[in-house]
DODREN-303287 format. One line per 3 residues: their letters; for each residue z, x, y of N, C-alpha, C. Coordinates in Angstrom, 3 decimals, m for minus. Example, Ala and Ser with C-alpha at 12.3 -4.5 7.8 and 13.67 -1.06 7.14 Angstrom:
<nodes>
as = 7.800/13.190/m5.690/7.800/12.300/m4.500/7.800/13.200/m3.300 ~ 7.080/12.850/m2.250/7.140/13.670/m1.060/7.870/12.900/0.030
</nodes>
This chain:
<nodes>
mat = m133.666/71.075/80.958/m132.855/71.321/80.464/m131.901/69.611/80.976 ~ m132.986/69.121/81.660/m132.632/66.843/82.381/m132.129/66.535/81.271 ~ m132.574/66.568/80.087/m131.512/65.663/78.970/m130.660/65.948/78.689
tpa = m129.529/67.316/78.786/m128.541/67.492/77.595/m127.659/66.424/79.339 ~ m127.630/66.072/80.719/m126.536/65.546/81.014/m126.335/64.255/80.768 ~ m127.922/63.666/80.357/m128.573/61.969/80.061/m127.336/61.971/78.610
faf = m127.772/63.282/77.496/m127.137/62.882/76.935/m125.764/63.090/76.262 ~ m125.202/63.943/77.020/m123.328/64.016/77.388/m123.328/63.112/77.951 ~ m123.702/62.057/78.768/m123.071/60.666/79.538/m123.380/59.470/78.103
llt = m124.028/59.365/77.277/m124.505/58.514/76.288/m123.372/58.748/75.213 ~ m123.201/60.443/75.070/m121.550/61.121/74.098/m121.006/59.947/74.722 ~ m120.770/60.366/75.910/m119.033/59.610/76.814/m118.685/58.553/76.706
ffl = m119.861/57.993/76.488/m119.573/56.141/77.438/m120.208/55.679/75.012 ~ m120.976/56.101/74.601/m120.203/56.046/73.467/m118.475/56.328/72.287 ~ m118.290/57.640/72.864/m117.111/57.801/72.513/m115.961/56.569/73.026
ala = m116.115/56.625/74.206/m115.535/55.310/74.492/m115.597/53.830/74.549 ~ m116.868/53.860/74.410/m116.868/52.634/73.890/m116.214/52.269/72.060 ~ m116.548/53.733/71.363/m115.533/52.983/69.963/m114.068/52.936/70.293
llk = m113.396/54.000/71.402/m112.182/53.467/71.082/m111.773/52.034/72.038 ~ m112.217/51.286/72.923/m111.846/50.218/73.098/m112.276/49.504/72.230 ~ m112.565/49.484/70.826/m113.255/48.836/70.403/m111.915/48.163/69.517
aqp = m111.490/46.882/69.353/m110.538/45.919/68.956/m110.480/46.538/67.343 ~ m109.111/46.507/67.102/m108.086/47.446/66.133/m107.519/46.106/65.700 ~ m108.136/45.000/64.584/m107.542/44.739/63.918/m106.347/44.370/62.935
lqg = m105.461/43.091/63.067/m104.468/43.307/62.542/m103.786/42.229/61.714 ~ m104.084/42.260/60.133/m104.100/40.501/59.359/m102.571/41.143/58.243 ~ m101.559/40.357/58.927/m100.581/40.058/58.644/m99.782/39.211/57.834
svr = m98.759/38.898/57.281/m98.394/37.577/56.833/m97.209/37.759/57.037 ~ m96.224/35.815/56.917/m95.194/35.294/56.647/m94.674/35.340/54.744 ~ m92.965/35.708/55.368/m92.845/35.199/53.600/m90.970/33.772/53.846
cld = m91.273/33.116/53.467/m90.147/32.508/52.999/m89.719/32.114/52.147 ~ m88.170/32.793/52.178/m86.967/33.040/51.296/m86.353/31.947/50.153 ~ m86.505/30.564/51.251/m86.077/30.366/50.364/m87.485/28.641/50.430
cpl = m88.267/28.892/49.934/m88.990/27.596/50.161/m90.362/27.256/48.399 ~ m89.985/26.277/48.481/m91.243/26.014/47.579/m92.123/26.866/47.577 ~ m93.346/27.647/46.773/m94.322/27.819/46.575/m95.612/27.790/47.675
tsd = m95.645/25.941/47.287/m96.305/25.723/48.156/m95.838/25.313/49.366 ~ m94.959/25.400/50.114/m94.885/25.498/52.081/m96.045/25.801/52.115 ~ m95.690/24.464/53.918/m97.200/25.393/55.118/m96.305/26.328/55.554
lsg = m96.313/27.448/55.870/m96.777/28.072/56.447/m97.223/28.334/58.405 ~ m97.705/27.011/58.559/m97.984/27.446/59.917/m97.596/27.589/60.465 ~ m98.173/27.274/61.436/m97.798/27.624/63.111/m96.625/28.588/64.145
lqv = m96.000/29.287/63.179/m94.912/30.345/63.299/m95.462/30.978/64.385 ~ m95.227/31.129/64.687/m95.433/32.751/66.284/m95.222/34.282/65.974 ~ m95.694/34.643/65.586/m95.748/36.471/65.445/m96.219/37.191/67.102
lvk = m95.427/38.059/67.484/m95.731/38.651/68.602/m95.973/40.561/67.993 ~ m96.447/41.186/68.320/m96.763/42.617/68.390/m96.605/42.474/69.244 ~ m96.553/44.704/69.398/m95.913/45.316/70.457/m95.981/46.523/70.426
cdk = m97.022/47.008/70.294/m97.439/48.953/71.140/m96.601/49.446/71.049 ~ m96.461/50.580/71.559/m95.869/51.758/72.127/m96.965/52.302/73.181 ~ m95.903/52.455/74.249/m97.149/52.448/75.117/m98.225/51.888/76.179
vkk = m97.953/50.462/75.581/m98.761/49.281/75.783/m98.038/48.117/76.751 ~ m98.647/47.989/77.930/m97.331/47.038/78.117/m97.719/45.573/77.737 ~ m99.308/45.561/77.193/m99.766/43.973/76.753/m98.535/43.707/75.098
lam = m98.951/42.381/75.564/m98.390/41.701/73.899/m98.889/40.937/73.515 ~ m99.704/41.625/71.804/m100.536/39.986/71.351/m99.966/38.855/70.222 ~ m100.303/37.997/70.869/m99.865/36.934/70.072/m100.657/36.286/68.895
tyt = m99.729/35.488/68.142/m100.969/34.842/67.177/m99.505/34.497/66.082 ~ m100.770/32.879/65.237/m99.768/31.803/64.918/m100.477/31.774/63.125 ~ m99.377/31.219/62.683/m99.703/32.134/61.204/m100.207/30.774/61.052
eed = m101.074/31.031/59.650/m102.032/29.842/58.966/m101.166/28.941/57.358 ~ m101.880/27.982/57.424/m101.159/27.808/56.487/m100.260/28.197/55.008 ~ m101.524/28.999/54.930/m100.549/29.866/53.538/m99.939/31.305/54.504
ggf = m99.669/30.857/55.241/m99.003/32.100/55.767/m99.453/33.178/56.737 ~ m100.557/33.414/55.906/m101.475/34.717/57.076/m101.431/33.992/58.841 ~ m102.092/35.553/59.786/m102.248/35.966/60.013/m103.246/37.108/60.762
tte = m104.239/36.418/61.563/m105.016/37.876/62.279/m104.776/38.183/63.747 ~ m105.263/39.200/64.281/m104.659/38.890/65.951/m105.260/40.868/66.121 ~ m105.578/41.009/66.640/m106.318/42.244/68.236/m105.106/42.717/68.336
lpt = m104.723/44.124/67.940/m104.001/45.554/68.643/m103.684/44.818/69.862 ~ m102.900/44.940/70.784/m103.369/45.092/72.181/m102.727/46.613/72.419 ~ m103.745/46.628/73.569/m104.076/48.396/73.796/m105.270/47.277/75.141
dgt = m104.848/48.714/76.471/m104.515/49.100/77.650/m105.676/49.933/77.762 ~ m106.976/50.341/76.588/m108.106/50.641/77.127/m107.604/51.856/76.374 ~ m107.010/52.670/77.817/m107.167/54.018/77.430/m107.051/54.716/75.811
atp = m106.318/54.641/74.695/m106.643/54.747/73.590/m106.131/54.129/72.187 ~ m106.206/54.311/71.134/m105.818/53.546/69.715/m104.338/53.376/69.800 ~ m103.924/51.529/69.939/m102.603/51.618/69.424/m102.024/53.120/68.447
snc = m100.685/53.093/68.832/m100.020/53.353/67.666/m98.626/53.194/68.039 ~ m97.531/53.063/67.172/m96.475/52.907/66.572/m96.225/51.137/67.150 ~ m96.428/50.542/66.889/m97.021/49.726/66.653/m96.175/48.081/65.736
mak = m95.171/47.294/66.148/m94.072/46.464/65.223/m94.235/45.178/65.724 ~ m94.519/44.533/64.954/m94.402/42.827/65.049/m92.937/41.866/64.219 ~ m93.070/40.492/65.459/m91.879/40.368/64.564/m92.002/38.882/64.779
ikg = m90.932/38.052/63.829/m91.990/36.181/64.378/m90.425/36.368/65.673 ~ m91.414/35.443/66.062/m91.111/34.579/67.699/m89.879/33.130/67.073 ~ m90.744/32.199/67.052/m89.995/31.256/66.932/m90.916/30.457/66.000
gph = m91.240/29.333/65.544/m92.090/27.910/65.315/m91.424/26.699/65.126 ~ m92.086/26.048/64.124/m91.936/24.567/65.192/m90.341/23.625/65.005 ~ m89.720/24.820/63.558/m88.602/24.221/63.323/m87.635/25.362/63.511
qly = m86.222/25.091/63.168/m85.511/26.568/63.821/m85.366/27.115/61.768 ~ m85.268/28.708/62.490/m85.281/29.967/61.030/m84.880/30.493/61.567 ~ m84.354/30.724/61.020/m83.021/31.980/60.559/m83.703/33.276/59.691
isk = m83.694/34.800/60.590/m84.195/35.408/60.562/m82.534/36.324/60.416 ~ m82.891/38.112/59.880/m82.303/37.991/58.958/m82.291/39.943/60.334 ~ m81.382/40.677/60.483/m81.887/41.290/61.317/m82.869/42.851/61.165
kds = m82.123/43.318/60.290/m82.745/44.225/59.742/m83.897/43.673/59.358 ~ m84.632/42.136/59.064/m85.949/42.137/58.534/m87.091/41.943/59.855 ~ m86.655/41.508/60.551/m86.862/40.759/61.883/m87.284/41.898/62.457
vva = m88.118/43.543/62.627/m89.499/43.871/62.838/m90.248/43.844/61.775 ~ m90.913/44.604/61.766/m91.859/45.462/60.774/m93.071/46.080/61.430 ~ m92.998/47.114/61.217/m94.019/48.047/60.978/m95.682/47.792/60.892
vas = m96.620/48.210/61.774/m97.395/48.039/61.587/m97.693/49.224/60.935 ~ m99.039/49.415/59.944/m99.261/50.332/58.991/m101.205/49.750/59.245 ~ m101.925/51.666/59.205/m103.801/51.621/58.557/m103.183/51.662/57.010
ake = m104.950/50.148/57.540/m105.177/49.893/55.731/m106.353/50.562/55.619 ~ m106.781/51.236/56.565/m107.630/52.759/56.079/m108.457/52.347/54.549 ~ m107.383/53.462/54.070/m107.213/53.309/52.960/m107.882/52.461/51.611
kgg = m107.209/52.169/52.113/m108.096/50.523/51.514/m109.344/49.693/51.712 ~ m110.153/50.973/52.750/m110.843/50.552/52.473/m111.429/49.378/53.979 ~ m110.341/49.198/54.449/m110.559/47.527/54.776/m111.187/48.278/56.768
ghf = m110.634/49.114/57.236/m111.017/49.376/58.276/m109.656/48.818/59.607 ~ m109.513/47.971/58.753/m107.872/47.181/59.758/m106.447/47.738/59.966 ~ m105.814/47.074/59.937/m104.548/47.821/60.509/m103.547/46.650/59.820
tts = m102.326/46.421/59.110/m101.700/45.561/58.747/m99.647/46.055/58.886 ~ m99.264/44.177/58.458/m97.950/44.962/58.809/m98.521/45.662/56.910 ~ m96.326/46.686/57.511/m95.940/47.438/55.783/m94.838/46.167/54.886
tpl = m94.757/45.455/55.383/m94.361/44.298/54.298/m94.312/42.861/54.842 ~ m94.162/41.707/54.511/m94.599/40.625/54.980/m93.684/40.565/55.811 ~ m93.363/39.282/57.073/m91.692/39.693/58.336/m91.752/38.138/56.862
tfy = m90.083/38.203/56.975/m89.722/37.193/55.741/m88.374/36.605/56.832 ~ m87.955/35.139/56.663/m87.429/34.281/57.641/m87.037/32.973/55.874 ~ m85.962/32.885/56.647/m84.892/31.296/55.818/m85.584/29.924/56.805
ksc = m85.559/28.898/56.522/m85.674/27.333/56.701/m84.492/26.951/57.068 ~ m83.585/27.641/55.316/m82.359/26.578/56.007/m80.923/28.293/56.557 ~ m80.067/27.928/56.561/m78.713/28.605/57.041/m78.762/29.279/55.499
pak = m78.487/31.280/55.703/m78.587/31.918/53.946/m76.832/32.292/53.950 ~ m76.161/31.838/55.172/m74.739/32.471/55.042/m74.265/31.646/54.226 ~ m73.186/31.718/53.038/m72.342/30.875/52.471/m70.917/30.759/53.605
grr = m70.892/29.494/53.380/m70.077/27.712/53.548/m70.764/27.698/55.583 ~ m72.882/28.031/55.075/m73.031/27.409/56.405/m72.846/28.000/58.115 ~ m72.924/28.919/57.369/m71.839/29.326/59.537/m72.682/31.044/60.022
cgg = m73.874/30.799/60.107/m75.150/31.542/60.779/m74.238/32.312/62.002 ~ m73.911/31.976/62.936/m73.825/32.677/63.345/m74.157/32.508/65.055 ~ m75.593/31.798/64.981/m76.810/31.676/66.073/m76.202/30.163/67.512
kdn = m76.442/31.081/68.504/m76.349/30.970/69.325/m77.310/29.216/70.393 ~ m76.809/28.768/70.916/m77.814/27.627/71.339/m78.186/28.021/72.334 ~ m79.488/28.111/72.493/m80.276/27.976/73.717/m80.806/27.168/74.849
gfa = m80.566/25.904/73.890/m80.852/24.541/74.457/m80.671/24.009/75.718 ~ m80.606/22.903/76.431/m80.276/22.745/77.667/m78.776/22.234/77.626 ~ m78.134/22.484/78.401/m75.928/21.612/78.667/m76.607/20.858/79.000
ssk = m75.064/20.331/78.493/m75.278/18.268/78.645/m75.653/18.522/80.799 ~ m76.889/17.446/81.363/m76.222/16.803/82.291/m75.442/15.860/82.176 ~ m74.440/15.592/82.604/m73.531/14.890/82.533/m72.784/15.034/83.742
tid = m72.537/14.455/84.594/m71.683/14.636/86.071/m70.307/14.146/86.827 ~ m70.571/14.678/87.001/m68.986/13.344/87.160/m68.368/12.907/87.963 ~ m68.542/11.128/87.263/m68.158/11.032/88.681/m67.399/10.132/89.014
vpl = m66.823/10.391/90.594/m65.341/10.049/90.504/m65.512/9.229/91.408 ~ m63.862/8.161/90.901/m64.604/6.666/91.177/m63.655/6.822/92.253 ~ m64.916/5.488/93.356/m64.399/5.224/94.574/m64.503/3.609/94.884
pre = m63.746/4.030/95.796/m63.823/1.736/95.995/m65.151/1.453/96.210 ~ m65.393/m0.186/95.827/m66.161/m0.516/96.057/m66.203/m0.805/97.905 ~ m65.224/m1.243/98.669/m65.454/m1.228/99.566/m66.661/m1.334/100.002
wgl = m66.322/0.582/99.847/m66.630/1.362/101.463/m67.711/1.519/100.918 ~ m68.661/0.971/100.199/m70.136/0.560/100.078/m70.990/1.515/99.953 ~ m70.205/3.253/98.736/m71.604/4.318/98.721/m71.739/3.433/97.349
aps = m72.646/5.042/97.514/m73.678/5.084/95.101/m72.623/6.090/95.031 ~ m72.445/5.392/93.858/m71.750/5.944/92.590/m71.117/8.192/92.718 ~ m70.784/8.643/93.188/m70.468/9.773/93.135/m71.400/11.064/93.014
syy = m72.101/10.172/91.263/m72.427/11.859/90.834/m73.773/11.341/91.221 ~ m74.421/10.637/91.980/m75.885/11.125/93.152/m75.743/12.293/94.123 ~ m74.120/12.672/94.473/m73.973/13.384/95.922/m72.828/14.331/95.869
vpf = m72.179/14.337/94.424/m71.034/15.276/93.791/m72.034/16.921/94.012 ~ m72.349/17.035/93.016/m73.102/18.552/92.376/m73.938/18.479/93.580 ~ m74.392/18.286/95.142/m74.842/18.979/95.804/m73.727/19.454/96.574
ipi = m74.388/20.672/96.767/m73.768/22.042/97.978/m74.609/22.219/98.812 ~ m74.142/21.753/100.683/m74.676/22.153/100.902/m75.127/23.904/101.724 ~ m75.732/24.233/101.863/m75.425/25.838/102.726/m76.366/25.360/104.862
igi = m74.443/26.090/105.070/m74.367/25.842/105.826/m75.331/27.329/106.611 ~ m75.585/27.297/108.333/m75.774/28.524/108.339/m76.135/29.878/108.599 ~ m77.722/28.936/107.249/m77.979/30.195/107.073/m79.974/29.365/107.686
p = m80.044/30.881/108.950/m81.735/30.305/109.512/m82.243/30.462/109.009
</nodes>
């Protein structure tokens, strides 16, 4: 009877080890307005699973394929996962309806891994007619300051050195 608890412990250990085993995800991206021989490397792809706080991030290869591990918190197999193109080395245009794709199991194909249900798609140039895509610019704003003209006789530095400064007074 002394072997029964040891057997149960080993069984539990190997079951937990099987649950913690990495779940590989293989997917691809597709450019809708690029030549077939385009280099699709360097695009950042994020993967998020339901009830898991971690994100998985990877970069695409030259052919547009990517491989990563599904994010997991170690308690169970990840479920309800989604993949999304986050960005790339150049400006990308992605439609809202195609921006996120579901992750499906590829076990029926004999792979034992997960894959995206459809390739993640994007455009390199604005697909809208009239070239008005309506994207907002998240870049940095102009750093030009106001230069108030001061008389030279005063011997002060240009006002742009100290006009934007607002002192905080009275806070101990």
